[in-house]
PASEBA-1860 file (N, C-alpha, C; in nm, 3 decimals):
! residues 236
1> XXXXXXXX> 2.094/-5.017/-0.238/2.024/-4.916/-0.155/2.130/-4.788/-0.151 ~ 2.074/-4.667/-0.125/2.151/-4.555/-0.100/2.200/-4.550/0.053 ~ 2.124/-4.482/0.122/2.144/-4.497/0.270/2.065/-4.602/0.328 ~ 2.130/-4.700/0.320/2.068/-4.835/0.346/2.028/-4.852/0.498 ~ 1.944/-4.931/0.532/1.906/-4.969/0.668/2.034/-5.021/0.754 ~ 2.039/-4.982/0.865/2.151/-5.021/0.946/2.115/-5.110/1.069 ~ 1.996/-5.108/1.108/1.933/-5.160/1.217/1.778/-5.199/1.199 ~ 1.756/-5.309/1.240/1.617/-5.367/1.245/1.574/-5.401/1.365
9> XXXXXXXX> 1.446/-5.361/1.415/1.391/-5.412/1.538/1.288/-5.510/1.512 ~ 1.282/-5.613/1.568/1.181/-5.729/1.555/1.090/-5.744/1.677 ~ 0.969/-5.705/1.655/0.873/-5.711/1.786/0.826/-5.876/1.820 ~ 0.902/-5.937/1.914/0.875/-6.070/1.930/0.822/-6.096/2.070 ~ 0.740/-6.003/2.134/0.701/-6.030/2.280/0.554/-6.066/2.296 ~ 0.477/-6.091/2.200/0.358/-6.120/2.189/0.320/-6.262/2.249 ~ 0.205/-6.275/2.289/0.153/-6.407/2.381/0.106/-6.488/2.260 ~ 0.068/-6.447/2.137/0.010/-6.531/2.043/-0.108/-6.603/2.065
17> XXXXXXXX> -0.188/-6.538/2.136/-0.339/-6.592/2.198/-0.413/-6.636/2.073 ~ -0.415/-6.579/1.955/-0.494/-6.620/1.835/-0.448/-6.748/1.779 ~ -0.311/-6.792/1.808/-0.249/-6.900/1.735/-0.270/-7.038/1.820 ~ -0.322/-7.030/1.962/-0.344/-7.138/2.044/-0.416/-7.233/1.973 ~ -0.374/-7.371/1.995/-0.288/-7.417/2.084/-0.122/-7.414/2.050 ~ -0.102/-7.388/1.920/0.043/-7.386/1.882/0.123/-7.319/1.960 ~ 0.077/-7.203/2.016/0.167/-7.110/2.086/0.174/-7.117/2.241 ~ 0.105/-7.221/2.280/0.101/-7.239/2.417/0.239/-7.253/2.508
25> XXXXXXXX> 0.309/-7.324/2.427/0.440/-7.367/2.498/0.562/-7.329/2.403 ~ 0.521/-7.286/2.288/0.626/-7.245/2.193/0.617/-7.095/2.161 ~ 0.699/-7.017/2.167/0.680/-6.855/2.154/0.629/-6.858/2.000 ~ 0.522/-6.760/1.990/0.480/-6.761/1.847/0.589/-6.726/1.714 ~ 0.684/-6.630/1.761/0.801/-6.628/1.650/0.890/-6.733/1.634 ~ 0.865/-6.844/1.724/0.945/-6.975/1.694/0.854/-7.084/1.645 ~ 0.725/-7.047/1.614/0.647/-7.157/1.572/0.693/-7.189/1.417 ~ 0.708/-7.315/1.375/0.780/-7.342/1.245/0.674/-7.318/1.123
33> XXXXXXXX> 0.739/-7.257/1.016/0.683/-7.253/0.887/0.762/-7.355/0.817 ~ 0.709/-7.479/0.753/0.788/-7.568/0.720/0.888/-7.617/0.822 ~ 0.998/-7.623/0.773/1.138/-7.681/0.892/1.184/-7.558/0.948 ~ 1.125/-7.430/0.940/1.204/-7.330/1.001/1.114/-7.229/1.070 ~ 1.162/-7.195/1.186/1.083/-7.097/1.266/1.068/-6.962/1.190 ~ 0.974/-6.885/1.198/0.952/-6.755/1.119/1.058/-6.672/1.150 ~ 1.132/-6.670/1.264/1.219/-6.571/1.299/1.335/-6.600/1.211 ~ 1.369/-6.713/1.203/1.471/-6.778/1.128/1.480/-6.700/0.980
41> XXXXXXXX> 1.358/-6.723/0.934/1.316/-6.666/0.798/1.329/-6.524/0.783 ~ 1.289/-6.451/0.887/1.316/-6.306/0.895/1.453/-6.265/0.882 ~ 1.531/-6.341/0.979/1.661/-6.308/1.010/1.743/-6.319/0.872 ~ 1.725/-6.442/0.790/1.765/-6.460/0.683/1.752/-6.351/0.557 ~ 1.617/-6.297/0.566/1.600/-6.179/0.488/1.660/-6.062/0.503 ~ 1.672/-6.024/0.640/1.747/-5.905/0.682/1.892/-5.915/0.645 ~ 1.943/-6.032/0.648/2.096/-6.053/0.630/2.120/-6.032/0.481 ~ 2.009/-6.077/0.395/2.049/-6.059/0.261/2.049/-5.926/0.208
49> XXXXXXXX> 1.993/-5.839/0.284/1.980/-5.693/0.232/2.095/-5.613/0.309 ~ 2.186/-5.695/0.386/2.280/-5.600/0.450/2.257/-5.563/0.582 ~ 2.147/-5.584/0.662/2.146/-5.558/0.783/2.202/-5.679/0.884 ~ 2.296/-5.634/0.958/2.361/-5.729/1.061/2.316/-5.675/1.209 ~ 2.261/-5.594/1.234/2.225/-5.529/1.364/2.082/-5.557/1.398 ~ 2.051/-5.649/1.464/1.914/-5.690/1.493/1.862/-5.669/1.655 ~ 1.763/-5.607/1.688/1.719/-5.589/1.827/1.587/-5.687/1.831 ~ 1.573/-5.773/1.915/1.466/-5.847/1.934/1.390/-5.800/2.065
57> XXXXXXXX> 1.282/-5.733/2.042/1.200/-5.690/2.185/1.111/-5.824/2.225 ~ 1.146/-5.869/2.333/1.083/-5.992/2.400/1.021/-5.977/2.533 ~ 0.947/-6.069/2.543/0.850/-6.061/2.689/0.809/-6.214/2.712 ~ 0.704/-6.250/2.653/0.652/-6.388/2.661/0.734/-6.489/2.625 ~ 0.757/-6.580/2.723/0.870/-6.688/2.685/0.991/-6.666/2.639 ~ 1.033/-6.533/2.668/1.163/-6.477/2.619/1.260/-6.554/2.641 ~ 1.291/-6.631/2.740/1.398/-6.718/2.769/1.436/-6.815/2.666 ~ 1.307/-6.864/2.616/1.314/-6.966/2.500/1.365/-6.910/2.374
65> XXXXXXXX> 1.306/-6.787/2.348/1.383/-6.720/2.226/1.519/-6.672/2.229 ~ 1.569/-6.632/2.326/1.692/-6.612/2.360/1.783/-6.717/2.363 ~ 1.732/-6.832/2.425/1.831/-6.954/2.416/1.835/-7.021/2.271 ~ 1.737/-7.002/2.214/1.729/-7.062/2.080/1.820/-7.008/1.974 ~ 1.803/-6.860/1.964/1.872/-6.779/1.856/2.005/-6.732/1.919 ~ 2.031/-6.726/2.048/2.166/-6.693/2.100/2.187/-6.550/2.058 ~ 2.324/-6.518/2.018/2.376/-6.404/1.973/2.354/-6.356/1.832 ~ 2.291/-6.470/1.748/2.270/-6.448/1.623/2.400/-6.488/1.520
73> XXXXXXXX> 2.480/-6.513/1.581/2.617/-6.558/1.490/2.597/-6.662/1.383 ~ 2.523/-6.760/1.427/2.496/-6.871/1.324/2.406/-6.833/1.218 ~ 2.334/-6.711/1.230/2.255/-6.677/1.124/2.317/-6.560/1.035 ~ 2.441/-6.506/1.085/2.521/-6.403/1.033/2.468/-6.259/1.063 ~ 2.397/-6.255/1.168/2.366/-6.125/1.231/2.405/-6.117/1.376 ~ 2.399/-5.991/1.429/2.446/-5.979/1.559/2.282/-5.935/1.641 ~ 2.245/-6.023/1.739/2.118/-5.998/1.793/2.149/-5.942/1.938 ~ 2.060/-5.828/1.979/2.059/-5.789/2.085/1.926/-5.799/2.128
81> XXXXXXXX> 1.888/-5.827/2.271/1.764/-5.820/2.330/1.718/-5.726/2.416 ~ 1.594/-5.670/2.380/1.541/-5.576/2.494/1.428/-5.643/2.567 ~ 1.419/-5.659/2.687/1.357/-5.750/2.741/1.226/-5.645/2.836 ~ 1.120/-5.672/2.809/1.018/-5.581/2.881/0.988/-5.670/3.007 ~ 0.980/-5.587/3.122/0.957/-5.660/3.244/0.779/-5.682/3.249 ~ 0.720/-5.600/3.156/0.575/-5.633/3.146/0.531/-5.606/3.014 ~ 0.432/-5.668/2.963/0.386/-5.631/2.826/0.360/-5.472/2.803 ~ 0.433/-5.415/2.690/0.419/-5.279/2.650/0.358/-5.272/2.512
89> XXXXXXXX> 0.257/-5.385/2.475/0.193/-5.366/2.329/0.311/-5.371/2.242 ~ 0.270/-5.311/2.116/0.355/-5.312/1.994/0.466/-5.209/1.979 ~ 0.434/-5.074/2.026/0.501/-4.970/1.989/0.578/-4.941/2.120 ~ 0.522/-4.963/2.240/0.595/-4.926/2.367/0.738/-4.987/2.391 ~ 0.739/-5.139/2.338/0.901/-5.172/2.369/1.013/-5.097/2.284 ~ 0.961/-5.025/2.195/1.076/-4.950/2.107/1.130/-4.853/2.199 ~ 1.064/-4.786/2.288/1.116/-4.668/2.393/1.227/-4.735/2.466 ~ 1.226/-4.857/2.493/1.346/-4.924/2.562/1.469/-4.960/2.490
97> XXXXXXXX> 1.442/-4.949/2.354/1.569/-4.986/2.271/1.674/-4.859/2.273 ~ 1.794/-4.913/2.307/1.895/-4.778/2.299/1.968/-4.773/2.157 ~ 2.043/-4.645/2.151/2.118/-4.627/2.022/2.057/-4.670/1.888 ~ 1.941/-4.621/1.869/1.863/-4.631/1.735/1.902/-4.502/1.661 ~ 1.903/-4.539/1.531/1.951/-4.464/1.431/1.845/-4.366/1.390 ~ 1.871/-4.264/1.320/1.772/-4.157/1.290/1.653/-4.226/1.201 ~ 1.670/-4.329/1.137/1.568/-4.408/1.073/1.625/-4.570/1.089 ~ 1.498/-4.641/1.101/1.524/-4.772/1.124/1.406/-4.846/1.079
105> XXXXXXXX> 1.428/-4.990/1.065/1.322/-5.078/1.015/1.274/-5.154/1.139 ~ 1.134/-5.158/1.141/1.056/-5.236/1.251/0.960/-5.335/1.188 ~ 0.954/-5.456/1.228/0.858/-5.564/1.179/0.813/-5.645/1.301 ~ 0.700/-5.688/1.285/0.625/-5.774/1.362/0.706/-5.922/1.357 ~ 0.719/-6.003/1.450/0.802/-6.143/1.448/0.713/-6.239/1.398 ~ 0.579/-6.215/1.325/0.498/-6.307/1.279/0.463/-6.278/1.136 ~ 0.544/-6.231/1.066/0.515/-6.168/0.930/0.583/-6.269/0.827 ~ 0.510/-6.316/0.730/0.567/-6.398/0.635/0.538/-6.333/0.487
113> XXXXXXXX> 0.648/-6.283/0.431/0.619/-6.191/0.307/0.754/-6.190/0.216 ~ 0.726/-6.183/0.095/0.837/-6.163/-0.001/0.867/-6.003/-0.039 ~ 0.827/-5.928/0.053/0.838/-5.774/0.038/0.983/-5.764/0.038 ~ 1.024/-5.662/-0.054/1.179/-5.639/-0.052/1.209/-5.535/0.050 ~ 1.242/-5.562/0.163/1.272/-5.466/0.261/1.377/-5.362/0.233 ~ 1.471/-5.379/0.135/1.542/-5.288/0.110/1.471/-5.164/0.047 ~ 1.391/-5.213/-0.072/1.306/-5.111/-0.153/1.222/-5.040/-0.059 ~ 1.154/-5.100/0.039/1.066/-5.053/0.118/1.128/-4.942/0.204
121> XXXXXXXX> 1.268/-4.971/0.244/1.329/-4.862/0.338/1.374/-4.765/0.266 ~ 1.412/-4.781/0.137/1.463/-4.674/0.049/1.329/-4.568/0.033 ~ 1.212/-4.624/0.004/1.092/-4.542/0.005/1.070/-4.472/0.118 ~ 1.080/-4.523/0.243/1.068/-4.462/0.348/1.175/-4.340/0.383 ~ 1.296/-4.370/0.341/1.397/-4.247/0.347/1.368/-4.133/0.238 ~ 1.315/-4.188/0.116/1.281/-4.074/0.017/1.169/-3.995/0.056 ~ 1.066/-4.059/0.136/0.923/-3.980/0.138/0.958/-3.894/0.239 ~ 1.031/-3.896/0.354/1.045/-3.793/0.449/0.940/-3.802/0.547
129> XXXXXXXX> 0.860/-3.901/0.571/0.749/-3.914/0.658/0.809/-3.971/0.804 ~ 0.736/-3.939/0.910/0.778/-3.981/1.033/0.768/-4.128/1.048 ~ 0.650/-4.183/0.972/0.622/-4.342/0.981/0.584/-4.379/0.843 ~ 0.639/-4.473/0.794/0.596/-4.546/0.672/0.541/-4.689/0.701 ~ 0.426/-4.717/0.655/0.366/-4.835/0.688/0.349/-4.913/0.556 ~ 0.395/-5.049/0.565/0.363/-5.132/0.449/0.213/-5.171/0.446 ~ 0.157/-5.178/0.341/0.007/-5.205/0.360/-0.046/-5.303/0.259 ~ -0.146/-5.381/0.299/-0.165/-5.503/0.184/-0.337/-5.491/0.183
137> XXXXXXXX> -0.386/-5.514/0.055/-0.536/-5.499/0.051/-0.574/-5.642/0.061 ~ -0.671/-5.650/0.158/-0.709/-5.783/0.234/-0.861/-5.804/0.189 ~ -0.912/-5.906/0.143/-1.039/-5.926/0.138/-1.103/-6.012/0.247 ~ -1.215/-5.959/0.289/-1.281/-6.029/0.419/-1.415/-6.059/0.381 ~ -1.441/-6.191/0.419/-1.567/-6.242/0.367/-1.655/-6.223/0.500 ~ -1.767/-6.182/0.499/-1.860/-6.160/0.613/-1.966/-6.283/0.599 ~ -1.981/-6.353/0.700/-2.059/-6.491/0.698/-2.200/-6.473/0.737 ~ -2.239/-6.357/0.742/-2.388/-6.312/0.758/-2.442/-6.238/0.653
145> XXXXXXXX> -2.608/-6.231/0.667/-2.667/-6.130/0.585/-2.648/-5.991/0.658 ~ -2.614/-5.887/0.577/-2.577/-5.768/0.650/-2.690/-5.674/0.614 ~ -2.758/-5.604/0.717/-2.865/-5.537/0.703/-2.815/-5.366/0.726 ~ -2.862/-5.274/0.635/-2.836/-5.141/0.649/-2.972/-5.083/0.698 ~ -2.947/-4.991/0.793/-3.101/-4.913/0.829/-3.061/-4.766/0.826 ~ -3.174/-4.685/0.861/-3.144/-4.557/0.849/-3.112/-4.488/0.970 ~ -3.087/-4.573/1.081/-3.023/-4.529/1.194/-3.116/-4.450/1.284 ~ -3.236/-4.436/1.251/-3.332/-4.337/1.332/-3.430/-4.432/1.374
153> XXXXXXXX> -3.521/-4.478/1.278/-3.648/-4.553/1.318/-3.625/-4.708/1.291 ~ -3.489/-4.755/1.273/-3.462/-4.901/1.262/-3.535/-4.955/1.133 ~ -3.559/-4.873/1.035/-3.614/-4.927/0.909/-3.505/-4.974/0.814 ~ -3.523/-5.107/0.772/-3.419/-5.138/0.688/-3.426/-5.055/0.546 ~ -3.289/-5.019/0.495/-3.264/-4.954/0.386/-3.179/-5.041/0.289 ~ -3.124/-5.141/0.316/-3.052/-5.222/0.235/-3.018/-5.364/0.296 ~ -2.980/-5.457/0.207/-2.946/-5.578/0.256/-2.825/-5.647/0.152 ~ -2.730/-5.703/0.215/-2.618/-5.774/0.137/-2.611/-5.909/0.191
161> XXXXXXXX> -2.621/-6.015/0.116/-2.609/-6.156/0.164/-2.473/-6.200/0.167 ~ -2.404/-6.230/0.291/-2.257/-6.264/0.295/-2.163/-6.181/0.191 ~ -2.151/-6.065/0.234/-2.075/-5.976/0.128/-1.923/-5.999/0.174 ~ -1.842/-5.947/0.060/-1.711/-5.945/0.065/-1.662/-5.823/0.076 ~ -1.590/-5.765/0.172/-1.523/-5.632/0.180/-1.374/-5.623/0.161 ~ -1.342/-5.505/0.119/-1.180/-5.509/0.097/-1.133/-5.391/0.168 ~ -1.012/-5.416/0.251/-0.956/-5.313/0.322/-0.826/-5.320/0.319 ~ -0.752/-5.198/0.331/-0.607/-5.183/0.310/-0.544/-5.194/0.474
169> XXXXXXXX> -0.471/-5.304/0.508/-0.434/-5.344/0.630/-0.293/-5.323/0.649 ~ -0.239/-5.295/0.767/-0.102/-5.292/0.796/-0.059/-5.411/0.788 ~ 0.072/-5.448/0.720/0.146/-5.569/0.716/0.231/-5.600/0.837 ~ 0.250/-5.497/0.926/0.345/-5.535/1.035/0.487/-5.502/1.014 ~ 0.504/-5.422/0.891/0.632/-5.370/0.848/0.647/-5.218/0.845 ~ 0.742/-5.158/0.901/0.734/-5.011/0.925/0.868/-4.954/0.914 ~ 0.877/-4.837/0.870/0.987/-4.740/0.865/0.959/-4.626/0.966 ~ 1.072/-4.622/1.071/1.042/-4.519/1.171/1.151/-4.427/1.169
177> XXXXXXXX> 1.125/-4.282/1.170/1.216/-4.191/1.225/1.208/-4.209/1.383 ~ 1.332/-4.200/1.451/1.360/-4.200/1.583/1.276/-4.106/1.634 ~ 1.241/-3.973/1.605/1.179/-3.887/1.668/1.029/-3.914/1.708 ~ 0.973/-4.012/1.630/0.867/-4.061/1.645/0.836/-4.108/1.805 ~ 0.933/-4.157/1.862/0.947/-4.221/2.000/0.918/-4.111/2.106 ~ 0.942/-3.989/2.064/0.908/-3.881/2.155/0.785/-3.867/2.198 ~ 0.677/-3.924/2.123/0.545/-3.920/2.171/0.510/-4.040/2.238 ~ 0.603/-4.143/2.248/0.566/-4.272/2.311/0.575/-4.270/2.455
185> XXXXXXXX> 0.476/-4.287/2.545/0.500/-4.282/2.693/0.587/-4.386/2.732 ~ 0.696/-4.353/2.821/0.799/-4.442/2.883/0.732/-4.552/2.976 ~ 0.745/-4.670/2.956/0.690/-4.769/3.084/0.535/-4.799/3.054 ~ 0.477/-4.760/2.961/0.326/-4.778/2.972/0.306/-4.863/2.825 ~ 0.196/-4.929/2.835/0.145/-5.015/2.700/0.117/-4.909/2.605 ~ 0.169/-4.911/2.477/0.113/-4.836/2.379/0.146/-4.894/2.234 ~ 0.035/-4.908/2.190/0.017/-4.980/2.070/0.033/-4.900/1.925 ~ 0.031/-4.977/1.809/0.035/-4.909/1.688/-0.088/-4.842/1.663
193> XXXXXXXX> -0.217/-4.883/1.713/-0.324/-4.826/1.692/-0.334/-4.683/1.774 ~ -0.278/-4.662/1.886/-0.252/-4.548/1.956/-0.159/-4.447/1.875 ~ -0.048/-4.506/1.820/0.039/-4.419/1.744/-0.022/-4.364/1.628 ~ -0.095/-4.440/1.557/-0.166/-4.393/1.442/-0.248/-4.290/1.473 ~ -0.326/-4.305/1.565/-0.441/-4.190/1.606/-0.370/-4.071/1.631 ~ -0.259/-4.100/1.726/-0.187/-3.974/1.785/-0.116/-3.879/1.661 ~ -0.046/-3.962/1.573/-0.007/-3.896/1.456/-0.086/-3.829/1.360 ~ -0.197/-3.904/1.327/-0.301/-3.820/1.260/-0.377/-3.714/1.321
201> XXXXXXXX> -0.395/-3.710/1.448/-0.459/-3.608/1.530/-0.353/-3.485/1.521 ~ -0.227/-3.520/1.538/-0.133/-3.418/1.508/-0.099/-3.365/1.368 ~ -0.171/-3.415/1.278/-0.163/-3.393/1.141/-0.024/-3.409/1.092 ~ 0.052/-3.507/1.152/0.184/-3.556/1.101/0.175/-3.662/0.970 ~ 0.262/-3.663/0.898/0.263/-3.736/0.775/0.287/-3.870/0.817 ~ 0.188/-3.972/0.774/0.214/-4.118/0.753/0.196/-4.156/0.638 ~ 0.318/-4.223/0.578/0.331/-4.259/0.423/0.289/-4.412/0.440 ~ 0.200/-4.436/0.323/0.166/-4.566/0.300/0.252/-4.641/0.176
209> XXXXXXXX> 0.291/-4.764/0.208/0.377/-4.831/0.098/0.260/-4.947/0.052 ~ 0.200/-4.938/-0.048/0.091/-5.040/-0.097/0.190/-5.160/-0.150 ~ 0.149/-5.277/-0.117/0.209/-5.401/-0.155/0.113/-5.501/-0.207 ~ 0.142/-5.577/-0.323/0.060/-5.651/-0.378/0.117/-5.786/-0.404 ~ 0.231/-5.824/-0.348/0.297/-5.957/-0.337/0.244/-6.044/-0.253 ~ 0.319/-6.123/-0.174/0.297/-6.234/-0.091/0.306/-6.176/0.058 ~ 0.202/-6.202/0.135/0.209/-6.155/0.285/0.094/-6.232/0.344 ~ 0.148/-6.285/0.470/0.041/-6.353/0.554/0.095/-6.298/0.698
217> XXXXXXXX> -0.003/-6.295/0.796/-0.002/-6.268/0.916/-0.007/-6.409/1.006 ~ 0.091/-6.478/1.016/0.097/-6.622/1.072/0.047/-6.617/1.227 ~ 0.021/-6.497/1.286/-0.055/-6.503/1.411/-0.178/-6.546/1.391 ~ -0.250/-6.567/1.269/-0.383/-6.590/1.251/-0.400/-6.748/1.202 ~ -0.476/-6.823/1.259/-0.476/-6.974/1.235/-0.479/-6.990/1.069 ~ -0.581/-6.930/1.014/-0.589/-6.967/0.881/-0.442/-6.916/0.811 ~ -0.413/-6.813/0.826/-0.262/-6.778/0.747/-0.162/-6.869/0.786 ~ -0.171/-6.906/0.925/-0.046/-7.016/0.963/-0.073/-7.134/0.874
225> XXXXXXXX> -0.179/-7.181/0.862/-0.196/-7.322/0.796/-0.164/-7.286/0.635 ~ -0.207/-7.171/0.570/-0.168/-7.149/0.441/-0.023/-7.118/0.410 ~ 0.047/-7.064/0.522/0.191/-7.039/0.490/0.266/-7.181/0.493 ~ 0.211/-7.274/0.575/0.301/-7.409/0.578/0.253/-7.466/0.421 ~ 0.142/-7.453/0.379/0.118/-7.503/0.243/0.206/-7.447/0.130 ~ 0.235/-7.308/0.164/0.300/-7.221/0.047/0.444/-7.225/0.059 ~ 0.509/-7.250/0.180/0.628/-7.214/0.206/0.743/-7.289/0.107 ~ 0.722/-7.402/0.067/0.810/-7.481/-0.032/0.814/-7.407/-0.176
233> XXXX> 0.715/-7.315/-0.195/0.715/-7.251/-0.328/0.763/-7.119/-0.324 ~ 0.795/-7.070/-0.197/0.846/-6.926/-0.179/0.999/-6.915/-0.172 ~ 1.055/-6.827/-0.232/1.204/-6.809/-0.242/1.229/-6.713/-0.114 ~ 1.235/-6.757/-0.003/1.269/-6.690/0.130/1.366/-6.765/0.196
END
């Protein structure tokens, strides 16, 4: 890497409601994939690209995460914790983090991917955008017959039986410029969806990094089960 990433922020404060009952007593980022929690896998990936300074934004069951990971020394990184006194959604917690560099890496704490974070961050630095979003094309099956209408007289104009649609979705991995945080309200819930809408409304540049490798959102039960099937064949 040229100007390599120096700091990464991992968003680990979610309640993991989609992953119940697994996440009822264990924080979602500590739910095991194979024999390791997903956070251990992420910390190992960050260490391999030279990032030693990691901030964990925590809220739900924070004391368990902090007790388990400690200061990060046994993973070869230095972990600092940013504790929310109430849920601030996905982007709101970043406003609490001190001493962020001009550009930094952000990721959700429930991402399992073989994305090269170093190459991704290089791309972010080179494109000059305020925000760079790693994106994955996901196929979604609709389990119903879908009817199209003309929208006026409720006359059917088309029909598709259980179609499959394709969407470009956020992977939960981002390159941020620090000045993005100027538009984030302090002490209020503010999500990635709000950030995207605000940036686009202001005609700010948001760069997409399409990725075709391996990616799962283990916050989804189907993805979590697949991750446990795949983990032994992945070099993570």
